[in-house]
DSSP file (Angstrom, degrees, kcal/mol; ACC not computed):
  #  RESIDUE AA STRUCTURE BP1 BP2  ACC     N-H-->O    O-->H-N    N-H-->O    O-->H-N    TCO  KAPPA ALPHA  PHI   PSI    X-CA   Y-CA   Z-CA
    1    1 A X              0   0    0      0, 0.0     2,-0.1     0, 0.0     0, 0.0   0.000 360.0 360.0 360.0 131.7   28.1   14.8    4.3
    2    2 A X     >  -     0   0    0      1,-0.1     4,-2.4     4,-0.0     5,-0.2  -0.349 360.0-108.2 -79.4 166.2   30.4   15.1    7.2
    3    3 A X  H  > S+     0   0    0      1,-0.2     4,-2.5     2,-0.2     5,-0.2   0.889 121.7  52.2 -60.2 -40.0   30.5   12.7   10.1
    4    4 A X  H  > S+     0   0    0      2,-0.2     4,-2.4     1,-0.2    -1,-0.2   0.915 109.9  48.0 -64.2 -42.4   28.9   15.4   12.4
    5    5 A X  H  > S+     0   0    0      2,-0.2     4,-2.7     1,-0.2    -2,-0.2   0.904 111.5  51.2 -64.0 -41.6   26.1   16.1    9.8
    6    6 A X  H  X S+     0   0    0     -4,-2.4     4,-2.8     2,-0.2    -2,-0.2   0.926 110.2  48.1 -60.9 -46.6   25.5   12.3    9.6
    7    7 A X  H  X S+     0   0    0     -4,-2.5     4,-2.4     2,-0.2    -2,-0.2   0.914 112.5  49.4 -61.8 -43.2   25.3   12.0   13.4
    8    8 A X  H  X S+     0   0    0     -4,-2.4     4,-2.3     2,-0.2    -2,-0.2   0.912 113.0  46.4 -65.0 -41.9   22.9   15.0   13.5
    9    9 A X  H  X S+     0   0    0     -4,-2.7     4,-2.5     2,-0.2    -2,-0.2   0.894 111.6  52.0 -66.6 -40.1   20.7   13.5   10.8
   10   10 A X  H  X S+     0   0    0     -4,-2.8     4,-2.3     2,-0.2    -2,-0.2   0.912 111.2  47.3 -61.1 -43.6   20.7   10.1   12.4
   11   11 A X  H  X S+     0   0    0     -4,-2.4     4,-2.8     2,-0.2    -2,-0.2   0.925 112.6  48.5 -63.2 -46.0   19.6   11.6   15.7
   12   12 A X  H  X S+     0   0    0     -4,-2.3     4,-1.8     1,-0.2    -2,-0.2   0.890 111.4  50.3 -64.0 -39.6   16.9   13.6   14.1
   13   13 A X  H  <>S+     0   0    0     -4,-2.5     5,-2.5     2,-0.2     4,-0.3   0.916 112.4  47.4 -64.0 -42.7   15.6   10.6   12.2
   14   14 A X  H ><5S+     0   0    0     -4,-2.3     3,-1.5     1,-0.2    -2,-0.2   0.938 112.5  47.9 -64.4 -46.8   15.5    8.5   15.4
   15   15 A X  H 3<5S+     0   0    0     -4,-2.8    -1,-0.2     1,-0.3    -2,-0.2   0.805 110.2  54.0 -64.7 -28.8   13.7   11.2   17.4
   16   16 A X  T 3<5S-     0   0    0     -4,-1.8    -1,-0.3    -5,-0.2    -2,-0.2   0.472 116.1-114.4 -84.5  -1.1   11.2   11.6   14.5
   17   17 A X  T < 5 +     0   0    0     -3,-1.5    -3,-0.2    -4,-0.3    26,-0.2   0.653  63.7 151.0  79.9  16.5   10.4    7.9   14.5
   18   18 A X      < -     0   0    0     -5,-2.5    -1,-0.2    -6,-0.2    18,-0.1  -0.477  53.9-127.5 -82.0 154.9   11.8    7.3   11.1
   19   19 A X  S    S-     0   0    0     16,-0.2     2,-0.3     1,-0.1    -1,-0.1   0.789  81.9 -29.1 -70.2 -27.2   13.2    3.9   10.1
   20   20 A X  S  > S-     0   0    0     -7,-0.1     4,-1.7     1,-0.1    -1,-0.1  -0.960  74.9 -75.6-171.2-177.0   16.5    5.5    8.9
   21   21 A X  H  > S+     0   0    0     -2,-0.3     4,-2.7     1,-0.2     5,-0.2   0.884 121.9  56.9 -67.3 -38.7   18.1    8.6    7.5
   22   22 A X  H  > S+     0   0    0      1,-0.2     4,-2.5     2,-0.2    -1,-0.2   0.915 107.6  48.0 -61.1 -41.5   16.8    8.0    3.9
   23   23 A X  H  > S+     0   0    0      1,-0.2     4,-1.5     2,-0.2    -1,-0.2   0.886 111.2  52.1 -63.3 -38.1   13.2    8.0    5.2
   24   24 A X  H  X S+     0   0    0     -4,-1.7     4,-0.5     2,-0.2    -2,-0.2   0.925 111.7  45.1 -64.4 -45.0   13.9   11.1    7.1
   25   25 A X  H >X S+     0   0    0     -4,-2.7     3,-1.2     1,-0.2     4,-0.7   0.888 109.1  55.7 -67.9 -38.9   15.2   12.9    4.1
   26   26 A X  H >X>S+     0   0    0     -4,-2.5     5,-1.5     1,-0.3     3,-0.8   0.842  97.9  64.4 -61.3 -33.9   12.4   11.7    1.8
   27   27 A X  H 3<5S+     0   0    0     -4,-1.5     3,-0.3     1,-0.2    -1,-0.3   0.761  96.0  58.9 -63.6 -23.4    9.9   13.3    4.3
   28   28 A X  H <<5S+     0   0    0     -3,-1.2    -1,-0.2    -4,-0.5    -2,-0.2   0.785 108.4  42.4 -75.3 -27.7   11.3   16.7    3.4
   29   29 A X  H <<5S-     0   0    0     -3,-0.8    -1,-0.2    -4,-0.7    -2,-0.2   0.370 110.5-116.0-103.1   5.0   10.5   16.5   -0.3
   30   30 A X  T  <5 +     0   0    0     -4,-0.5    -3,-0.2    -3,-0.3    -4,-0.1   0.685  61.0 153.9  73.3  18.0    7.1   15.0    0.1
   31   31 A X      < -     0   0    0     -5,-1.5     2,-0.7     1,-0.1    -1,-0.2  -0.298  50.9-107.2 -74.8 162.9    8.1   11.8   -1.6
   32   32 A X        +     0   0    0      4,-0.0     2,-0.4    -2,-0.0    -1,-0.1  -0.839  45.3 166.1 -94.4 117.9    6.3    8.5   -1.0
   33   33 A X     >  -     0   0    0     -2,-0.7     4,-2.5     1,-0.1     5,-0.2  -0.987  31.7-147.8-133.5 120.9    8.5    6.2    1.1
   34   34 A X  H  > S+     0   0    0     -2,-0.4     4,-2.8     1,-0.2     5,-0.2   0.895 100.0  52.5 -57.3 -41.7    7.0    3.2    2.7
   35   35 A X  H  > S+     0   0    0      1,-0.2     4,-2.6     2,-0.2    -1,-0.2   0.890 109.0  50.4 -62.7 -38.2    9.4    3.3    5.7
   36   36 A X  H  > S+     0   0    0      2,-0.2     4,-2.2     1,-0.2    -1,-0.2   0.920 111.8  47.6 -65.5 -41.9    8.5    7.0    6.3
   37   37 A X  H  X S+     0   0    0     -4,-2.5     4,-2.4     2,-0.2    -2,-0.2   0.911 112.1  49.3 -65.2 -40.9    4.8    6.1    6.2
   38   38 A X  H  X S+     0   0    0     -4,-2.8     4,-2.5    -5,-0.2    -2,-0.2   0.930 111.8  48.9 -64.5 -44.1    5.3    3.2    8.5
   39   39 A X  H  X S+     0   0    0     -4,-2.6     4,-2.5     1,-0.2    -1,-0.2   0.870 109.7  53.0 -62.6 -35.9    7.3    5.4   10.9
   40   40 A X  H  X S+     0   0    0     -4,-2.2     4,-2.4     2,-0.2    -2,-0.2   0.922 109.5  48.0 -65.8 -44.6    4.5    8.0   10.8
   41   41 A X  H  X S+     0   0    0     -4,-2.4     4,-1.1     2,-0.2    -2,-0.2   0.933 113.5  47.1 -61.4 -45.9    1.9    5.5   11.7
   42   42 A X  H  X S+     0   0    0     -4,-2.5     4,-0.8     1,-0.2     3,-0.5   0.920 113.3  47.9 -63.6 -43.1    3.9    4.1   14.6
   43   43 A X  H >< S+     0   0    0     -4,-2.5     3,-0.5     1,-0.2     4,-0.5   0.893 113.8  47.6 -63.4 -40.1    4.7    7.6   15.9
   44   44 A X  H 3X S+     0   0    0     -4,-2.4     4,-0.6     1,-0.2    -1,-0.2   0.619 104.8  61.3 -78.6 -12.3    1.1    8.7   15.6
   45   45 A X  H 3X S+     0   0    0     -4,-1.1     4,-2.2    -3,-0.5     5,-0.2   0.731  86.0  77.6 -82.6 -23.2   -0.2    5.5   17.3
   46   46 A X  H <X S+     0   0    0     -4,-0.8     4,-1.3    -3,-0.5     5,-0.1   0.938  94.9  42.3 -56.4 -57.1    1.7    6.2   20.6
   47   47 A X  H >> S+     0   0    0     -4,-0.5     4,-1.1     1,-0.2     3,-0.7   0.948 117.0  44.8 -62.0 -52.8   -0.6    8.9   22.1
   48   48 A X  H 3X>S+     0   0    0     -4,-0.6     4,-2.1     1,-0.2     5,-0.8   0.848 107.7  59.4 -63.3 -30.8   -4.0    7.2   21.2
   49   49 A X  H 3<5S+     0   0    0     -4,-2.2    -1,-0.2     1,-0.2    -2,-0.2   0.851 114.3  37.2 -63.1 -32.4   -2.8    3.8   22.4
   50   50 A X  H <<5S+     0   0    0     -4,-1.3    -1,-0.2    -3,-0.7    -2,-0.2   0.543 132.0  25.1 -96.8  -8.3   -2.2    5.2   25.8
   51   51 A X  H  <5S+     0   0    0     -4,-1.1    -3,-0.2    -3,-0.3    -2,-0.2   0.699 115.5  51.3-124.8 -36.1   -5.2    7.6   26.0
   52   52 A X  T  <5S+     0   0    0     -4,-2.1     2,-0.3    -5,-0.3    -3,-0.2   0.750  99.0  72.9 -79.7 -23.3   -8.1    6.5   23.8
   53   53 A X  S   <S-     0   0    0     -5,-0.8     2,-0.2    -4,-0.1     6,-0.1  -0.650  81.5-120.2 -97.6 149.0   -8.2    3.0   25.0
   54   54 A X    >   -     0   0    0     -2,-0.3     3,-1.8     4,-0.1    58,-0.5  -0.531  43.1 -89.4 -79.8 150.2   -9.5    1.8   28.4
   55   55 A X  B 3  S+a  112   0A   0      1,-0.3    58,-0.2    -2,-0.2    -1,-0.1  -0.412 112.1   7.4 -62.0 133.3   -7.2   -0.1   30.7
   56   56 A X  T 3  S+     0   0    0     56,-3.6     2,-0.3     1,-0.3    -1,-0.3   0.374  98.3 124.5  74.9  -2.0   -7.4   -3.9   29.9
   57   57 A X    <   -     0   0    0     -3,-1.8    55,-0.9    55,-0.2    -1,-0.3  -0.681  61.8-119.8 -87.8 146.1   -9.6   -3.4   26.9
   58   58 A X  E     +B  111   0A   0     -2,-0.3     2,-0.3    53,-0.2    53,-0.2  -0.562  37.3 167.7 -83.4 145.3   -8.4   -5.0   23.6
   59   59 A X  E     -B  110   0A   0     51,-2.0    51,-2.6    -2,-0.2     2,-0.3  -0.969  25.8-131.8-148.8 162.4   -7.7   -2.8   20.5
   60   60 A X        -     0   0    0     -2,-0.3     4,-0.4    49,-0.2     3,-0.3  -0.753  30.3-112.3-109.2 161.7   -6.0   -3.1   17.1
   61   61 A X  S >  S+     0   0    0     47,-0.5     3,-1.8    -2,-0.3     4,-0.2   0.924 118.5  56.5 -56.9 -44.8   -3.6   -0.7   15.5
   62   62 A X  G >  S+     0   0    0      1,-0.3     3,-1.6     2,-0.2    -1,-0.2   0.829  96.8  63.2 -57.0 -35.0   -6.2    0.2   13.0
   63   63 A X  G 3  S+     0   0    0     -3,-0.3    -1,-0.3     1,-0.3    -2,-0.2   0.622  89.6  69.1 -69.3 -11.5   -8.7    1.2   15.7
   64   64 A X  G <  S+     0   0    0     -3,-1.8     2,-0.3    -4,-0.4    -1,-0.3   0.558 100.0  53.5 -82.4  -6.5   -6.4    4.0   16.8
   65   65 A X  S <  S-     0   0    0     -3,-1.6     2,-0.1    -4,-0.2   -20,-0.0  -0.862  91.4-100.6-125.6 156.7   -7.1    5.9   13.6
   66   66 A X     >  -     0   0    0     -2,-0.3     4,-2.4     1,-0.1     5,-0.2  -0.456  40.2-111.8 -73.9 156.1  -10.1    7.2   11.7
   67   67 A X  H  > S+     0   0    0      1,-0.2     4,-2.6     2,-0.2     5,-0.2   0.856 112.8  50.5 -60.0 -42.6  -11.1    5.0    8.7
   68   68 A X  H  > S+     0   0    0      2,-0.2     4,-1.0     1,-0.2    -1,-0.2   0.916 112.4  47.1 -64.6 -42.7  -10.3    7.5    6.0
   69   69 A X  H >4 S+     0   0    0      2,-0.2     3,-0.7     1,-0.2     4,-0.5   0.949 115.0  45.7 -64.1 -49.8   -6.8    8.2    7.4
   70   70 A X  H >< S+     0   0    0     -4,-2.4     3,-1.4     1,-0.2    -2,-0.2   0.920 112.3  50.0 -60.1 -46.6   -6.0    4.5    7.8
   71   71 A X  H 3< S+     0   0    0     -4,-2.6    -1,-0.2     1,-0.3    -2,-0.2   0.648  94.6  74.0 -73.2 -13.0   -7.3    3.5    4.4
   72   72 A X  T << S+     0   0    0     -4,-1.0     2,-0.3    -3,-0.7    -1,-0.3   0.703  85.2  79.2 -70.6 -18.0   -5.2    6.3    2.7
   73   73 A X  S <  S-     0   0    0     -3,-1.4     5,-0.0    -4,-0.5     0, 0.0  -0.702  95.7-105.1 -88.3 142.0   -2.1    4.2    3.3
   74   74 A X    >>  -     0   0    0     -2,-0.3     4,-2.1     1,-0.1     3,-0.6  -0.265  30.9-111.5 -60.3 152.7   -1.5    1.2    0.9
   75   75 A X  H 3> S+     0   0    0      1,-0.2     4,-2.5     2,-0.2     5,-0.2   0.862 117.6  56.1 -56.0 -38.5   -2.2   -2.2    2.3
   76   76 A X  H 3> S+     0   0    0      1,-0.2     4,-2.3     2,-0.2    -1,-0.2   0.872 107.2  48.7 -63.6 -36.9    1.5   -3.1    2.3
   77   77 A X  H <> S+     0   0    0     -3,-0.6     4,-2.6     2,-0.2    -1,-0.2   0.908 111.3  49.8 -68.7 -41.7    2.3    0.0    4.4
   78   78 A X  H  X S+     0   0    0     -4,-2.1     4,-2.2     2,-0.2    -2,-0.2   0.915 112.7  47.4 -64.2 -41.9   -0.5   -0.9    6.9
   79   79 A X  H  X S+     0   0    0     -4,-2.5     4,-2.1     2,-0.2    -2,-0.2   0.928 112.8  48.0 -63.8 -45.4    0.8   -4.5    7.1
   80   80 A X  H  X S+     0   0    0     -4,-2.3     4,-2.4     1,-0.2    -2,-0.2   0.882 111.3  51.2 -63.4 -39.5    4.3   -3.4    7.6
   81   81 A X  H  X S+     0   0    0     -4,-2.6     4,-2.9     2,-0.2    -1,-0.2   0.890 108.4  52.2 -64.6 -38.9    3.2   -0.9   10.3
   82   82 A X  H  X S+     0   0    0     -4,-2.2     4,-2.2     2,-0.2    -2,-0.2   0.907 110.7  47.1 -63.2 -42.0    1.3   -3.6   12.1
   83   83 A X  H  X S+     0   0    0     -4,-2.1     4,-2.4     2,-0.2    -2,-0.2   0.912 114.9  46.3 -65.3 -42.8    4.4   -5.9   12.1
   84   84 A X  H  X S+     0   0    0     -4,-2.4     4,-2.8     2,-0.2    -2,-0.2   0.897 110.7  51.9 -70.1 -39.1    6.6   -3.0   13.3
   85   85 A X  H  X S+     0   0    0     -4,-2.9     4,-2.6     2,-0.2    -1,-0.2   0.937 111.0  48.7 -58.1 -47.1    4.1   -2.0   16.0
   86   86 A X  H  X S+     0   0    0     -4,-2.2     4,-2.7     1,-0.2     5,-0.2   0.934 111.7  48.4 -58.9 -47.6    4.0   -5.5   17.3
   87   87 A X  H  X S+     0   0    0     -4,-2.4     4,-2.2     1,-0.2    -1,-0.2   0.907 112.3  49.9 -61.4 -40.8    7.8   -5.8   17.4
   88   88 A X  H  <>S+     0   0    0     -4,-2.8     5,-2.7     2,-0.2     6,-0.5   0.892 110.7  48.8 -65.8 -39.1    8.0   -2.4   19.2
   89   89 A X  H ><5S+     0   0    0     -4,-2.6     3,-1.3     1,-0.2     5,-0.3   0.938 112.4  48.1 -63.5 -46.2    5.4   -3.6   21.8
   90   90 A X  H 3<5S+     0   0    0     -4,-2.7    -2,-0.2     1,-0.3    -1,-0.2   0.866 109.7  53.7 -61.5 -37.1    7.2   -6.8   22.3
   91   91 A X  T 3<5S-     0   0    0     -4,-2.2    -1,-0.3    -5,-0.2    -2,-0.2   0.499 118.4-111.6 -78.0  -3.0   10.5   -4.9   22.7
   92   92 A X  T < 5S+     0   0    0     -3,-1.3     3,-0.3    -4,-0.3    -3,-0.2   0.656  78.2 131.2  83.9  15.3    9.0   -2.7   25.4
   93   93 A X  S   <S+     0   0    0     -5,-2.7     2,-0.4     1,-0.3    -4,-0.2   0.594  71.7  52.2 -77.8  -9.7    9.0    0.5   23.3
   94   94 A X  S >  S-     0   0    0     -6,-0.5     3,-2.0    -5,-0.3    -1,-0.3  -0.683  83.2-158.4-122.6  76.3    5.4    1.1   24.3
   95   95 A X  T 3  S+     0   0    0     -2,-0.4     3,-0.1    -3,-0.3    19,-0.1  -0.287  79.7  29.6 -55.7 134.6    5.4    0.9   28.1
   96   96 A X  T 3  S+     0   0    0      1,-0.2    17,-3.5    17,-0.1    18,-0.9   0.420 102.9  94.5  94.2  -1.1    1.8    0.2   29.3
   97   97 A X  E <   +C  112   0A   0     -3,-2.0     2,-0.3    15,-0.3    -1,-0.2  -0.984  48.8 179.1-123.8 134.1    0.9   -1.7   26.1
   98   98 A X  E     -C  111   0A   0     13,-2.6    13,-2.8    -2,-0.4     2,-0.2  -0.943  34.3 -99.2-130.0 155.7    1.1   -5.5   25.8
   99   99 A X  E     -C  110   0A   0     -2,-0.3    11,-0.3    11,-0.2     2,-0.1  -0.469  39.2-168.8 -71.2 140.8    0.2   -7.9   22.9
  100  100 A X  E     -     0   0A   0      9,-3.5     9,-0.2     1,-0.2    11,-0.1  -0.359  35.1 -59.5-112.2-164.2   -3.1   -9.6   23.1
  101  101 A X  E     -     0   0A   0     -2,-0.1     8,-1.2     7,-0.1    -1,-0.2  -0.265  56.6 -97.9 -76.6 166.3   -4.6  -12.5   21.1
  102  102 A X  E     -C  108   0A   0      6,-0.2     6,-0.2     1,-0.1    -1,-0.1  -0.567  37.7-121.1 -79.2 148.2   -5.2  -12.5   17.4
  103  103 A X    >   -     0   0    0      4,-2.9     3,-1.8    -2,-0.2    -1,-0.1  -0.261  34.4 -95.5 -77.0 174.5   -8.7  -11.7   16.1
  104  104 A X  T 3  S+     0   0    0      1,-0.3    -1,-0.1     2,-0.1    -2,-0.0   0.758 129.1  53.6 -62.9 -25.4  -10.7  -14.2   14.0
  105  105 A X  T 3  S-     0   0    0      2,-0.1    -1,-0.3     0, 0.0    -2,-0.0   0.144 124.5-105.4 -96.5  18.7   -9.4  -12.3   10.9
  106  106 A X  S <  S+     0   0    0     -3,-1.8     2,-0.4     1,-0.2    -2,-0.1   0.747  71.4 145.4  67.4  28.1   -5.8  -12.8   12.1
  107  107 A X        -     0   0    0      1,-0.0    -4,-2.9   -47,-0.0    -1,-0.2  -0.798  51.6-117.1 -93.8 139.2   -5.3   -9.1   13.3
  108  108 A X  E     - C   0 102A   0     -2,-0.4   -47,-0.5    -6,-0.2     2,-0.3  -0.527  28.4-154.5 -75.5 137.0   -3.1   -8.6   16.3
  109  109 A X  E     -     0   0A   0     -8,-1.2    -9,-3.5    -9,-0.2     2,-0.3  -0.747   5.3-158.2-108.1 162.0   -4.8   -7.1   19.4
  110  110 A X  E     -BC  59  99A   0    -51,-2.6   -51,-2.0   -11,-0.3     2,-0.4  -0.912   5.1-145.6-134.9 160.2   -3.2   -5.1   22.1
  111  111 A X  E     -BC  58  98A   0    -13,-2.8   -13,-2.6    -2,-0.3     2,-0.5  -0.997  13.4-135.1-132.7 132.0   -4.1   -4.3   25.7
  112  112 A X  E     -aC  55  97A   0    -55,-0.9   -56,-3.6   -58,-0.5   -15,-0.3  -0.753  21.4-176.9 -82.2 126.5   -3.4   -1.1   27.6
  113  113 A X              0   0    0    -17,-3.5   -16,-0.2    -2,-0.5    -1,-0.1   0.595 360.0 360.0-105.0 -13.6   -2.1   -2.1   31.1
  114  114 A X              0   0    0    -18,-0.9   -59,-0.1   -19,-0.1   -17,-0.1   0.326 360.0 360.0-149.5 360.0   -1.7    1.3   32.7
């Protein structure tokens, strides 16, 4: 792979919400890659987090998806996605979303602020 090809693949992976180039490439062959699944969950959470929830109401990452879709991912992928979503919210990658309190079952909640 040339430097130019690497840069192009890096850019495409980043724009696609993938954790890295390997996750991006695995997505082309239909392989199971936890990082690719986590990136998919995070990318697909953006729109519903900003549209499905009411301003100032609390929600969890899980609540943004239908039950069958969410449960199709292994528990480890869902946990990793939750940690990454939290880190992204804290880092300001989801403008208009802030972290809320933990639920009684230790799930992180979020609040839409705009």
